[in-house]
C-alpha positions as CSV (number, residue, x, y, z in Angstrom):
1,M,-8.9,11.9,-82.6
2,I,-12.1,11.9,-80.6
3,L,-11.2,8.4,-79.3
4,F,-7.8,9.6,-78.2
5,R,-9.4,12.6,-76.3
6,K,-11.8,10.2,-74.5
7,K,-8.9,7.9,-73.5
8,N,-6.9,10.9,-72.4
9,G,-9.7,12.2,-70.3
10,M,-10.3,8.8,-68.7
11,M,-6.6,8.5,-67.9
12,K,-6.6,11.9,-66.2
13,K,-9.6,10.9,-64.0
14,F,-7.9,7.7,-63.2
15,L,-4.7,9.4,-62.2
16,K,-6.7,11.9,-60.2
17,I,-8.5,9.1,-58.2
18,L,-5.1,7.5,-57.6
19,G,-3.8,10.8,-56.3
20,I,-6.7,11.2,-53.9
21,L,-6.4,7.6,-52.7
22,G,-2.6,8.2,-52.2
23,I,-3.3,11.3,-50.1
24,V,-5.9,9.5,-48.0
25,L,-3.6,6.5,-47.5
26,T,-0.7,8.8,-46.6
27,G,-3.0,10.6,-44.2
28,F,-3.9,7.2,-42.5
29,V,-0.2,6.3,-42.3
30,V,0.7,9.7,-40.8
31,I,-2.1,9.4,-38.2
32,A,-1.2,5.8,-37.3
33,A,2.4,6.7,-37.0
34,G,1.6,9.7,-34.9
35,Y,-0.7,7.6,-32.6
36,V,2.0,5.0,-32.1
37,A,4.5,7.7,-31.3
38,Y,2.1,9.3,-28.9
39,V,1.5,5.9,-27.1
40,F,5.3,5.3,-26.7
41,L,6.0,8.9,-25.7
42,D,3.2,9.1,-23.2
43,Y,4.0,5.7,-21.6
44,H,5.4,6.0,-18.1
45,R,5.6,4.2,-14.8
46,I,4.3,6.0,-11.7
47,G,6.8,4.5,-9.3
48,D,6.8,4.4,-5.5
49,Q,5.0,7.2,-3.7
50,I,4.2,8.2,-0.2
51,L,0.4,8.4,0.3
52,T,-1.6,10.8,2.3
53,A,-4.0,9.4,4.8
54,A,-7.2,11.4,5.0
55,G,-10.4,10.9,7.1
56,E,-10.7,10.4,10.8
57,A,-10.0,7.2,12.7
58,E,-9.7,7.0,16.5
59,P,-7.1,4.8,18.3
60,G,-8.7,1.7,19.6
61,A,-11.9,2.3,17.6
62,A,-11.8,-1.3,16.4
63,E,-11.4,-4.3,18.6
64,A,-10.5,-7.9,17.8
65,P,-11.8,-9.9,16.1
66,Y,-11.3,-7.6,13.1
67,S,-13.2,-7.7,9.8
68,V,-11.9,-6.8,6.3
69,V,-13.8,-6.7,3.0
70,S,-12.1,-6.7,-0.3
71,Y,-13.9,-5.8,-3.5
72,N,-12.9,-5.2,-7.1
73,I,-15.7,-3.0,-8.3
74,G,-14.8,-3.1,-12.0
75,F,-14.9,0.7,-12.3
76,G,-18.7,0.5,-11.6
77,A,-19.5,-0.7,-15.1
78,Y,-19.8,-4.5,-14.8
79,E,-23.4,-5.0,-14.2
80,A,-24.8,-8.5,-14.7
81,D,-25.6,-7.7,-18.4
82,Y,-22.2,-6.2,-19.2
83,G,-19.5,-7.8,-21.4
84,F,-16.1,-6.1,-21.7
85,F,-14.3,-6.0,-25.1
86,M,-11.0,-7.3,-23.7
87,D,-12.7,-10.3,-22.2
88,G,-14.6,-11.2,-25.4
89,G,-17.6,-8.9,-24.9
90,T,-18.6,-5.8,-26.8
91,Q,-18.6,-2.9,-24.4
92,S,-15.7,-0.5,-23.8
93,W,-17.4,2.0,-21.6
94,A,-20.0,1.8,-18.8
95,W,-23.5,1.5,-20.3
96,S,-24.4,5.2,-19.6
97,K,-23.7,8.0,-17.1
98,D,-27.1,7.3,-15.4
99,R,-26.5,3.5,-15.1
100,L,-22.9,4.1,-13.9
101,D,-24.2,6.5,-11.3
102,A,-26.9,4.1,-10.1
103,N,-24.6,1.2,-9.9
104,L,-21.9,3.0,-8.0
105,R,-24.5,4.0,-5.5
106,R,-25.6,0.4,-5.1
107,I,-21.9,-0.7,-4.6
108,A,-21.4,2.0,-1.9
109,A,-24.6,1.0,-0.1
110,F,-23.7,-2.7,-0.2
111,L,-20.2,-2.0,1.2
112,E,-21.6,0.3,3.9
113,E,-23.9,-2.5,5.1
114,Q,-21.0,-4.7,5.8
115,D,-19.7,-2.4,8.5
116,A,-16.2,-3.8,8.3
117,D,-13.2,-2.5,10.2
118,F,-11.2,-2.4,7.0
119,Y,-12.1,-2.1,3.3
120,L,-9.8,-2.8,0.4
121,V,-11.4,-1.6,-2.9
122,Q,-9.8,-2.1,-6.3
123,E,-10.4,-0.6,-9.8
124,V,-11.8,2.7,-8.6
125,D,-11.6,5.2,-11.5
126,I,-10.8,8.8,-10.9
127,D,-10.7,10.3,-14.4
128,S,-11.2,7.7,-17.1
129,T,-12.9,7.8,-20.5
130,R,-14.6,4.5,-19.9
131,S,-16.4,5.8,-16.8
132,Y,-17.3,9.3,-18.1
133,H,-14.5,10.9,-16.1
134,F,-16.4,10.3,-12.8
135,D,-14.3,10.4,-9.6
136,E,-15.7,7.3,-8.2
137,R,-14.1,7.9,-4.8
138,T,-16.9,10.4,-4.1
139,Y,-19.5,7.5,-4.2
140,L,-17.5,5.6,-1.5
141,A,-17.3,8.6,0.8
142,P,-19.8,7.0,3.3
143,L,-17.0,4.5,4.1
144,E,-14.8,7.4,5.4
145,Q,-17.1,7.9,8.4
146,G,-14.9,7.1,11.4
147,R,-12.2,5.7,9.1
148,A,-8.8,6.8,7.6
149,V,-8.6,6.5,3.8
150,T,-5.7,6.3,1.4
151,F,-5.6,6.1,-2.4
152,A,-2.9,4.6,-4.5
153,Q,-3.2,5.1,-8.3
154,N,-2.6,1.8,-9.9
155,Y,-2.3,2.9,-13.5
156,D,-2.4,6.0,-15.8
157,S,-2.7,4.7,-19.3
158,P,-2.5,6.6,-22.6
159,F,-5.6,6.9,-24.8
160,L,-6.5,3.5,-26.4
161,F,-8.0,4.1,-29.8
162,Y,-9.9,0.8,-29.8
163,P,-12.6,-0.3,-30.4
164,I,-12.9,2.1,-33.3
165,L,-16.6,3.0,-32.8
166,Q,-16.2,3.6,-29.1
167,P,-12.5,3.9,-28.1
168,H,-11.7,2.7,-24.6
169,G,-9.7,5.9,-24.2
170,A,-7.4,6.8,-21.3
171,S,-7.7,5.2,-17.9
172,R,-6.8,6.5,-14.4
173,S,-7.7,4.0,-11.7
174,G,-6.5,2.8,-8.4
175,L,-6.8,1.2,-4.9
176,V,-8.7,2.7,-2.0
177,T,-8.1,1.5,1.5
178,Y,-10.3,2.4,4.5
179,S,-9.3,1.7,8.1
180,R,-11.2,2.2,11.4
181,C,-7.8,2.4,13.1
182,P,-5.4,5.3,12.4
183,V,-3.0,4.9,9.4
184,T,0.3,6.3,10.6
185,F,2.1,5.9,7.2
186,A,1.2,4.7,3.7
187,R,3.1,4.0,0.5
188,R,2.4,3.1,-3.1
189,V,4.8,0.3,-4.0
190,A,5.4,-0.2,-7.7
191,L,5.3,-3.8,-9.1
192,P,7.2,-5.2,-12.1
193,I,5.3,-5.6,-15.3
194,E,6.0,-7.4,-18.6
195,E,8.6,-5.9,-21.0
196,G,8.3,-5.2,-24.7
197,L,5.0,-4.3,-26.4
198,T,3.0,-6.3,-23.9
199,K,3.6,-3.6,-21.3
200,L,1.2,-1.3,-23.2
201,L,-1.7,-3.8,-22.4
202,D,-0.4,-4.7,-18.9
203,L,-0.8,-1.1,-17.7
204,D,1.0,-0.1,-14.5
205,R,0.7,-2.1,-11.3
206,C,1.2,-1.5,-7.6
207,Y,0.0,-2.4,-4.2
208,S,-0.7,0.0,-1.3
209,K,1.0,-0.6,2.0
210,N,-0.7,1.0,5.1
211,R,0.8,1.0,8.6
212,V,-2.2,0.8,10.9
213,E,-2.1,1.6,14.7
214,V,-3.8,-1.2,16.6
215,P,-3.7,-2.0,20.4
216,G,-0.4,-3.7,21.1
217,G,1.5,-2.8,17.9
218,E,1.3,-2.3,14.2
219,L,-0.8,-4.0,11.6
220,V,0.5,-3.7,8.0
221,L,-2.4,-3.7,5.7
222,Y,-1.9,-4.3,1.9
223,N,-4.3,-3.6,-0.9
224,L,-3.4,-5.4,-4.2
225,H,-4.6,-5.8,-7.8
226,L,-2.1,-7.9,-9.8
227,S,-1.7,-8.1,-13.6
228,A,-4.3,-9.6,-15.8
229,Y,-3.9,-9.0,-19.6
230,T,-0.4,-10.5,-20.1
231,S,1.1,-12.9,-22.5
232,A,1.8,-15.8,-20.2
233,G,0.4,-14.9,-16.8
234,T,3.8,-15.3,-15.1
235,I,4.3,-11.7,-14.2
236,A,1.5,-11.9,-11.6
237,T,3.5,-14.6,-9.8
238,V,6.6,-12.3,-9.9
239,Q,4.5,-9.5,-8.4
240,L,3.2,-11.9,-5.7
241,R,6.6,-12.9,-4.7
242,Q,7.6,-9.3,-4.2
243,L,4.6,-8.8,-2.0
244,L,5.5,-12.0,0.0
245,A,9.0,-10.8,0.6
246,D,7.7,-7.4,1.9
247,M,5.3,-9.2,4.2
248,E,8.0,-11.5,5.5
249,T,10.2,-8.5,6.4
250,E,7.4,-7.0,8.3
251,Y,6.6,-10.3,10.1
252,Q,10.3,-10.7,11.1
253,A,10.1,-7.1,12.5
254,G,7.3,-8.3,14.8
255,N,4.3,-6.7,12.9
256,W,1.0,-8.3,11.9
257,C,0.4,-8.5,8.1
258,V,-2.9,-8.8,6.2
259,A,-3.1,-8.4,2.4
260,G,-6.2,-8.6,0.3
261,G,-7.4,-8.0,-3.2
262,D,-7.6,-9.3,-6.8
263,F,-4.7,-11.8,-7.5
264,N,-5.8,-12.5,-11.1
265,K,-4.9,-16.1,-10.3
266,D,-7.0,-19.1,-9.6
267,I,-6.4,-19.2,-5.9
268,L,-8.4,-22.4,-5.5
269,G,-6.0,-24.2,-7.8
270,D,-8.8,-25.5,-10.0
271,S,-12.0,-23.6,-9.5
272,S,-13.9,-26.0,-11.9
273,V,-13.8,-28.6,-9.2
274,Y,-16.2,-26.4,-7.1
275,F,-18.1,-24.5,-9.8
276,G,-18.0,-26.9,-12.8
277,A,-16.3,-26.5,-16.1
278,S,-17.2,-23.5,-18.2
279,D,-18.8,-23.7,-21.7
280,I,-15.5,-22.1,-23.1
281,E,-12.0,-22.8,-21.9
282,Y,-10.0,-19.8,-20.7
283,T,-6.4,-19.6,-19.5
284,W,-6.0,-16.0,-18.3
285,A,-6.2,-17.0,-14.6
286,Q,-3.7,-19.8,-13.8
287,P,-3.2,-21.5,-10.5
288,I,-0.5,-20.1,-8.2
289,P,2.6,-22.2,-8.9
290,E,3.6,-24.8,-6.3
291,G,6.4,-23.6,-4.0
292,T,5.5,-19.9,-4.3
293,F,5.0,-19.6,-0.5
294,D,8.0,-21.7,0.4
295,G,10.3,-19.9,2.9
296,Y,7.7,-17.4,3.9
297,H,5.7,-17.1,7.1
298,V,2.7,-16.0,5.0
299,S,-0.3,-18.1,4.0
300,L,-3.0,-17.7,1.4
301,V,-6.6,-17.5,2.5
302,A,-9.0,-18.6,-0.3
303,P,-12.5,-17.9,0.8
304,L,-14.6,-21.0,0.2
305,D,-17.8,-22.7,1.6
306,E,-17.5,-26.2,0.3
307,E,-21.1,-26.9,1.0
308,K,-22.3,-23.9,-1.0
309,P,-19.3,-22.6,-3.0
310,V,-19.6,-19.1,-4.5
311,P,-17.1,-17.9,-7.1
312,S,-15.5,-14.4,-6.7
313,C,-15.2,-13.6,-10.4
314,R,-16.8,-14.2,-13.8
315,N,-15.3,-13.9,-17.2
316,A,-17.0,-10.8,-18.7
317,D,-17.3,-12.1,-22.3
318,G,-21.0,-11.2,-22.2
319,P,-24.0,-11.0,-19.8
320,Y,-23.7,-13.3,-16.7
321,H,-25.2,-16.7,-17.6
322,A,-25.1,-20.4,-16.7
323,G,-22.0,-22.1,-18.0
324,Q,-20.0,-18.9,-18.0
325,Y,-16.4,-19.2,-16.8
326,V,-16.3,-18.5,-13.1
327,L,-13.6,-18.9,-10.5
328,T,-12.1,-17.4,-7.4
329,V,-9.3,-14.9,-7.8
330,D,-10.0,-12.7,-4.8
331,G,-8.7,-13.5,-1.3
332,F,-6.3,-12.7,1.4
333,L,-2.7,-13.3,2.6
334,V,-1.9,-13.3,6.3
335,S,1.3,-13.6,8.3
336,A,1.8,-16.5,10.7
337,N,0.9,-14.4,13.7
338,V,-2.6,-13.7,12.4
339,T,-5.4,-16.2,13.0
340,V,-8.3,-16.3,10.5
341,T,-11.6,-17.1,12.1
342,E,-13.8,-16.9,9.0
343,A,-13.5,-16.2,5.3
344,A,-16.2,-16.1,2.7
345,V,-17.3,-14.8,-0.7
346,L,-20.3,-12.5,-0.4
347,D,-22.8,-13.6,-3.1
348,T,-24.1,-10.6,-5.0
349,G,-24.9,-12.6,-8.1
350,F,-22.4,-10.4,-9.9
351,A,-25.1,-7.7,-9.9
352,F,-22.7,-4.8,-9.5
353,S,-19.3,-6.0,-10.8
354,D,-17.7,-9.0,-12.5
355,H,-16.3,-9.7,-9.0
356,N,-18.1,-10.7,-5.8
357,P,-16.7,-9.2,-2.6
358,V,-14.7,-11.3,-0.1
359,R,-14.8,-11.0,3.6
360,M,-12.5,-12.2,6.4
361,T,-12.5,-12.0,10.2
362,F,-9.2,-12.4,12.1
363,T,-7.4,-11.9,15.3
364,L,-3.8,-10.8,16.0
365,D,-1.8,-13.3,18.0
């Protein structure tokens, strides 16, 4: 009798534990299902938009040769000791508010020193978890002195609940363009992205198209940041061809065209020839396929000093170190009526971003 009561009591405890575990498991399932539903319901494409040009730029304020600097600032977080979780590192946010603030100030000061006629800046956050909801455009305000400015939001992603201990959160980021000559019209042009579940990682993509008033006609200035985290890397080529078709139309209309930014492609073809092989093989940045430029009056400008080659990007799988995967993914496109006189990667040692800025000088034929 006593033994039966003990067994009965143990059975009740066991069933109670099973019940609690069932409730917990059900709770996890409900939360997970709710999160998945939220991600799909919140997912959206921004689409084409007309942009407002702010700031002050005077006609004829810049004279040929013109200079342009393009810089992916990595939302201000990618200091030399930073590794990003999607690249194999551990960090999902900037190190801290103080370090983010200091690094953004250094980026702005460096860019201001270049005194370029045009600036094309990518991955500028305006309200993201990863960058403590800073509006990073305020740090770049010195570049507005005597220049027109436009902002095109590249993506507006739902809250990413990973990594678990420090979720990457929601990201709102975009492209900022500065022009010493007046911008008469500007547009955000949506780009295609991958279909299926991969689109949740690919984010949204666009380029900004700015019509710039220059002596003798119109310069069409493009700011771009093509897809990175995709299954095969082919979508960035599709995006590039859309941009090339746009530039060809403008060229045929008699306009000058200059595009710059982050292609997320190995625009040197095989960067290891110039920078050596990395200690780990990566495949996220493939060469631009042969024939991509066939039929277009547009050429690629890959900044390179063969005597002292400097890469424009490092893989952020950890702090910057010898043997890390480096390559050149940043550069320019120009129409056939634009003559490039110089193009170079500005060597910052990846102190402020996982990218180095690139600079080009050019004339309009």
